Structures are given as C-alpha cells and as structure tokens.
N, C-alpha and C positions, 0 to 999 in steps of 0.2 A: 558278817554278811552271809547271805545264803538264799536259797530258793524260798519263795513265798508259800508257806503251808497254811492249812486251815486251822484256826485256833478258836477257842471259845473262852468264856469268862470275861477277860478284860476287853476282848474285841467285840464291837457291835457293828455288823456290816450287812448291807443289803446290796446284792449284786443285781444290777438292772439289765435289761435286755439291750442288745446292740452295742458294739464297740467295746464290750467288756468293761464298761464304766463301773467304778465302785463309788457308792454314795454312802457316807457314814451317817448314822442316825444323829440328828441334832446339829449337823454341820452346815456351813455356808448359808444358802438361801432358806434352809429349813430350820434355822435356829442355831445359835452359837453355844459357847460353854455355859452361860448362865441358864439357857433354856433347858439343857440336859443335866445341869448341875455337875458337869465334868469338863475337864480340859483334855482334848484328844491330841495324841501325838502319832505321827507316822514316820517311819524310818525303815532302814533295810535290815535291821537285826532280827534274826530268827533263831530258833533252837537255843543253844547254850547262850548266845549273845542276847537273845530276847530275855532269858531268865536273869541275866546280869543286869540288863537295863531295868527290868521290873523291880529288882532289889533297890535300885536308885529311886524308882518311882515310889516304892513303899516308904523310903526315908523322907522324900519330899512331901508326900501326903501327910505324914506324921508332923512334919515341921510347919506346914502351911495350912493344913486343914482342907486343901483342895482335893477333889477326886480327879484322878488322871487315868485315862484309858489309852491303850496302845494298839495300833494297827500296823503290822509289818507289810512291806511290799518289797519285791525284788527291785534292783537298781533301775532297770529299764522302765518298768511300770511306774515307779516313783517319779521319774523324770518326765515321762510322757503324760501321765494322768494329771499331775499337778498343773502342768502347762495348759492342758485343755480346760481344766476347772477354772484356772485364773482368767483365761480369756473369756469364760462365761460368767465371771464375777462370783465364783464360788470358792470357798476355802475347803480344800481337800481335808484338812484337819486344822485344829487351832494352832498346832506347832508342826512344822514340816522340817525334817532334818535332811539337809542336802550335803552330799560329799563334794560338791563342785563349786569352787569360788566363782568361776565364770558364769554359771547359771544364777548364783545369788546376785551378782551385779546386774545381770540382764533382767531378772525379776524385779529388782529394786528400781532400776531405771524405768521399767514399764509401769511402775506404780502398784505392783502386786504385793509389796512387802511393807510392813511397819518398821520404822527405824528402831534399833535396839542398842545403839552404841552406848547409851547411858547406863546399860545394865552391866557393863564390864570395863574395868580399867585395864588398858593394854599393858601397863607396867606389871600387872599381876598375872599375865598370861604369856604363853610362849609365842604368841603371834601378835599382829597389830591390826588396827582398824582399817588401814589402807587396803588390805587384801579383799575385803568385802564391802568397800565403800564406793559410792558414786557421789562425787562432789563432797559435800560436808556430811552426808548422811551415811550411817553404818547400818547395814541391813541383816546382819547375822551375828550370833554369839557362839564362841568356840566351846565345844565339849571335848571329847577325847581325840587324841591324835594317833593316827595309824602310821607307824614307822615301818618302812620296808628295808629290813637290815641286811638280808642276803639269803644264802642257801641254807635252809634248815636241814639237819641230819641227826641221826641217833648215835650218840657216842658209843653205845653198846655194839652197834653194827660196825663202826670204825674199828673198835678194839678187837672184835672178833676176826676181822679180816686184815688187820695190820695196816689200816689206812690212816693218813694224817691230813690235816688241813693244808691246802696249798699256800705257798708263800708268794708265788707269782703265777702268771697265766700259763706258762709252760707246764708247771706242776699241776695246775688245774686240768689241763688237757690229759696229762698222765693219769691223774686221779679218775677222770671219766673213763679212760681206757681200762684201768684196773677194775672199776666197778662194773663196767659192761661185761667183763669176763666172769663175774661171780654167778654161780648157779642160782636160779630163782629170780634174778633181776630182769625185769622187762626192759627197762632203759634207765640210765643213770639219772636223768633229769625229768621231773614230773611236769606235765603240761596241764595246768589248771585252767578251767574256762568258766565264765559267767557272762555270756554275751560278748566276750573278748577282753574284759578289763583285766583279769589277772595276767594275761599275756603281755599287757602293756608294762606291767611292773618289771618283767624280765627284760623287755626291750629298753626301758629307761635305765636299768642297771648297767647295760652294756654301753649306753651312751655316756653314763657317768664315768666309766673306766677309761674313756678316751682322754687325750690331753685337754686340760682345763674343762673337764666334763661338767662340773657343777655350773660354771659360768655359761657353758654351751647350753645346758638345759634352761637356765634362766633367760638367756638370750632368745631361745626358741619361744618361750612363753611371752616375751616382750615383743616378739616380731623382729628382733634385731639379728636373727640368724635364720638360716634356711635348713630344711631337712635334706637338702641336696649337699650340704656341707660334707666335705670328704670324711670328717670324723664320724658323722652319722652313717654314711655309707659303709665305713669300716665296721661300725658296730653291727650293722645288719649283715654284713658279709661274715662276721664272726659267728653270728647266730645261724646263718645259712650253713656254715661249715659244720657246726654241731648237729644240725638237722641231717645233713647228708651223711654224716658218720653214724646216724641212727641213735644219737644220744638223747633225743627227746622222746618221751612216751606218747602214747595215744592221748588225744585231748579228751579230758573228762570234766564234768562239773566240779568246780574246785573243792567243794565239801566232800564229794565222793573220792576225789584224788587223795585226800588225807588218809583214807583207808589203805590205799595202795602204798602210800608213803610209809605208814606205820608198819605195814607188813614187809618193808624193805624191798618191795618190788620196784619202786621208783625212789631210791634212797636220798636224792637231793631235791628239795622243793623250795623254789624262790617264792617266799610268802611274807606276810606282814606280821606285826607284833601281836596280832590276835591269835596266832597259831597255838600257843600253849593251852588256850581255853577251849579248843575244839574237842568235841566228844570222841572223835577217833583217836585222840592222843591219850593213851591209857596211863602214861606216866610222864608228866611234864618234866620231871627231874632228868629224864633220859632224852633231853633235847639240847642242842647247841646249834650254832650257825657260824658261817664265815661269809664275809663280803666278797663280791666278785673281785678277783685280784686286779689291782690297779685303781679301783674306785676309792676316792677320798671323801665322799659325801653320801648321804642317805636321802631318800625321798620320804617326805612326810605328807600325809593327807589328813585333813581335819574334818570332823563331823560338825557341820554348822547348823545351829538352831535358828529357824526363821518363823516369823509370825505373819501370816497373810493379812492384807488389809481388809479382807472380807469377813474376818472373824467378828462375831457379835460382841464378845466380852474380851476386848484386847487386853485390859489390865490383868485379868485372870491368867491369860496366856503369858504375858510378860512376867508375872510373879512366878509362874511355874518355870519359865526359862531361867530366870535369875537363880532360883534355888537349885535347879538341876546342874547348871554349869559352875556352881560355887565349889570351892575346895572341898567342902564337906560332901557335896553331892558326888563329885568325881572320885573322892576317896573310896566310896562304897564299891564302885566297880574296880578300882585299882586293887583293892584287897582281894577281889575274887579272881584276878589274873587276866592276862590277855589285853590289858588296857594301859595306855600311856596318857596320863592326864596333861591337859594344857594349862591348868591352874598351877602356878609355881609354888603355892603354899601347901600342896599335898605333900605330907612328910615322906621321906625316903623309906621309912620302915613300913609304909603301906604296901610295898611290894613283898608279897609272901614268897614269890619264886625268885631265886637268885638270877635266873636268866632274864627276867623282866627288868630287874634292877640294872643288870649289865647293859641291856639295850638302851635304857634311859641314860645311863652314865656315858656310854659310848656316843650317843646322839649329842650329848652336851659338848663332847670334845671335837666332833666333826662338824662340817658344814651341812646344814639341812636345806634341801631345795624342794619347791612345791612339786606335786604330782603334775606331770605335763598335761595330760588330758583333763584332769579335774580342774586345773587352773584355767584352762582355755574354754572348756565346755563345748557345746555343739555350735556349729556343725562339725568341728574338728574331732570331738570325742567320738561321735558315732562312726565317723569315717576311719579313725584310728583303730577302733575295735574291729570294724569290718575288714580292713586291710590286713590286720594281724591274723585274724582267723583264716583269711585266704592264704597268707604266707605260711602259716602252720600246715595248711592242707596241701599247698604246692610250694615247698621250700626251694625247688629248683628254678623258680622263676627269676628273671633278672631283677636285681635289687633297685637299680637306679630309676627305671621307669615307674616303679611302684612308689618310690620316695618323691619323685617329681609330682605325681598325681596327688599324693598326700600333702605335699608342701603347698600346693595351690589352695587346698581347703584350709590349711593352717593360716596362710596369709589372709584369706577371706575372713576367717574367724577373728583374727587380730584386728582387722580393719573395722569389723562390726563392733568389737568391744571398745 
C-alpha cells in the first residue's frame, strides 16, 4: 500500500473537473474491456508493490492473451470513488481490488458486483466463501493475504546494543526503556499513518494480547462484544501508557516512516508482511520481528478481487481474476517477496526470504483473525481511523468515553451488515 502517485504507461486516466473524480478511458458508461481491448484493474498498490503486481499481470497476459492495465489509488480514494461510481451505474474499473470484506458484502447486496464464487474452490484457499457472501452468492475472490505479525526490528541494531526480544510484557516495557535511552533514537515505536489505518493494526495487536483476545476480536466483528469491554479498555490504557512515556514517534505517512525505521530512529515498527519488499528496506536479510507479548493470534487481511456489474465484458474480467488468483499467479509475487499467498498450492520454496517463510509457517501454527475495521467496513472503519488519529494526537484524553463513542458506531455497522 502507499500514496497514489502519477504513473504512465499501463495507466490511462482522465481527471475530470469537480469532486476530483477519476474516469478511466473505456470504462463503465464509456465502454468496457472489449471496447478498449484491455481489462482494467484498480487497487492500492504503488511503487514497489505496483511493480510486483505488474509482474503478475505480465504472467497473466502471457497465459490468457488478455491485455491488462493497472490504475493505483490510495485506500480512501479507492473506497469513496468506487462507491460514487457504482451509485451512478459506472464501473470504476473492470476489476476492483478491495481490502474490506464488509464493503464487499455491502456492494454485493446492493447489486453492484458480479458473483465470482465459481472461480475459486474454498478448499484450495486459506479463506472461505462465507466471508464475502450474501446469501448464496459470493462476490469476491481472494488474492494475497496481508498478515500483521508484530514489531519489526533490525537484528544488527539489537546486536549492536545488546538487546533481546522480550519474553513477556514487563520485558517489553524494559526493552522500550532501553531503546529510548540510545543516542540517535527519536522514539522506540514508529507511528505509521495512512488516513489512520496503520494505527489500527497496533490497536488490534494490543486487543489480541488480552485474555481470549482472538475470540474477543471475532466477537467484536460479529457484534457479540462491545468496545467498552474491560479488556478493550485495558488495551487502550496500555497504549496510552506507552504514549505518555514518550515511546511512540511522531506520526508520519507509513511509507516515509520506513525510512526512519531503517535509520534506527524508530527501531520498532508494527507493520505487515509486506515490509521486506519496501524500498526503504535496504537489506531484507537484516529484518526480524516479535509478536506483542501475550498475543497468541495474528491479524490477516485479504486483497479481494471484485467485478462490478457495470463492466461491459464481464467474461474477460472474470477470466483475468481467475488467472491472477491462481496458484501460478500468486507464486509470481510470492517469489518477489513481501507477499503471503492465499492459494494453498503455492510451493513453500517460492519464498526466497527466510523471514517470509517464517511468517507463513508461524501463521499456520497460530489462530488467524480478521482485521477488525476491514471486516466491518464503514461507517465503523472511517470512525475507527478518525478516533485513532485523535488518540495519537491527544493521548492524555480519557479512554472510556472515546471507546463508548466508537462502540456506538460499531453496533450501528453490525446492524446494517
């Protein structure tokens, strides 16, 4: 993921006046894939991740004979623009990649998406149809899974300063104190931002370290638990304590924050499995991670491929989806690093980095839970992002009133879903 930059070549974009709307040549009401002789895809991947996806595209084009073009968007723009286009009966692209199951279900129920359940057998993937289904119809197909394993660090930094991974939470606090005293360190913990979403990963990790944290997270998603649960309050009070000790860095765009992380100015960065592939990581072999002490589960978020009902050539879009999500398609990105496949038939030796193989193997041994805000979608997701940005800006605020306000939106979202 990353900020939306200007690209040429595979991108064909006309920016209209008013509302910042983006209209792709040959899309929606102005013609579908067959009219422009290409299948268009939009997702949040930019920079190194865009190059990785384009490698998959090259493979699929060779295998299918289709021409595929790619248009990146930042997460907030992707979610808002597609919704506006759908309400107007326009396909933003022939294939829209959404990271939020809640949004997939909402779009499917509203009639905006084509069913694609026949394109993938749930026994051959690490997820199931129910996640993105409304009734008997399945409205998305799984591509890569983003696993949020824990705090990344550089072993060279730990070795230089005699640091060790913490075995429990008290040792974690001791580690933060030690790091905070090292010359050149701005703060032990990096604060990544992208409209609020990376901060949610940190918050969810502290929820998972509470008693029965994995079940608590699932119960929150199902509406069977409240954010006012004392365990959630405890998780946020622990985050508050770290803030008040000055252990969190200045909030920066998450891609920029990688530069500070690699320079050992913010030596611990809670981030996802895409980390080794980021450009600021000069030597992926000098990476390791540890889970938040006490956590016995990891969060996973899946990139879901959807086909809007407003696409002119639905069959071409479906053919592209099937080829991209196939084991062969997912293996291309797996070999390039920073990618955990959802297709179970991708061979283990596709992981060229030991650390990626270790994440995958550890994920198989632990319980995996859905990403809280991705699973629920809006209005909860937008409110969660907003509240966490406010919490990072004013960490001294009372935790319980904030969670009460946020829980009201959670319950509203669950009822709507």
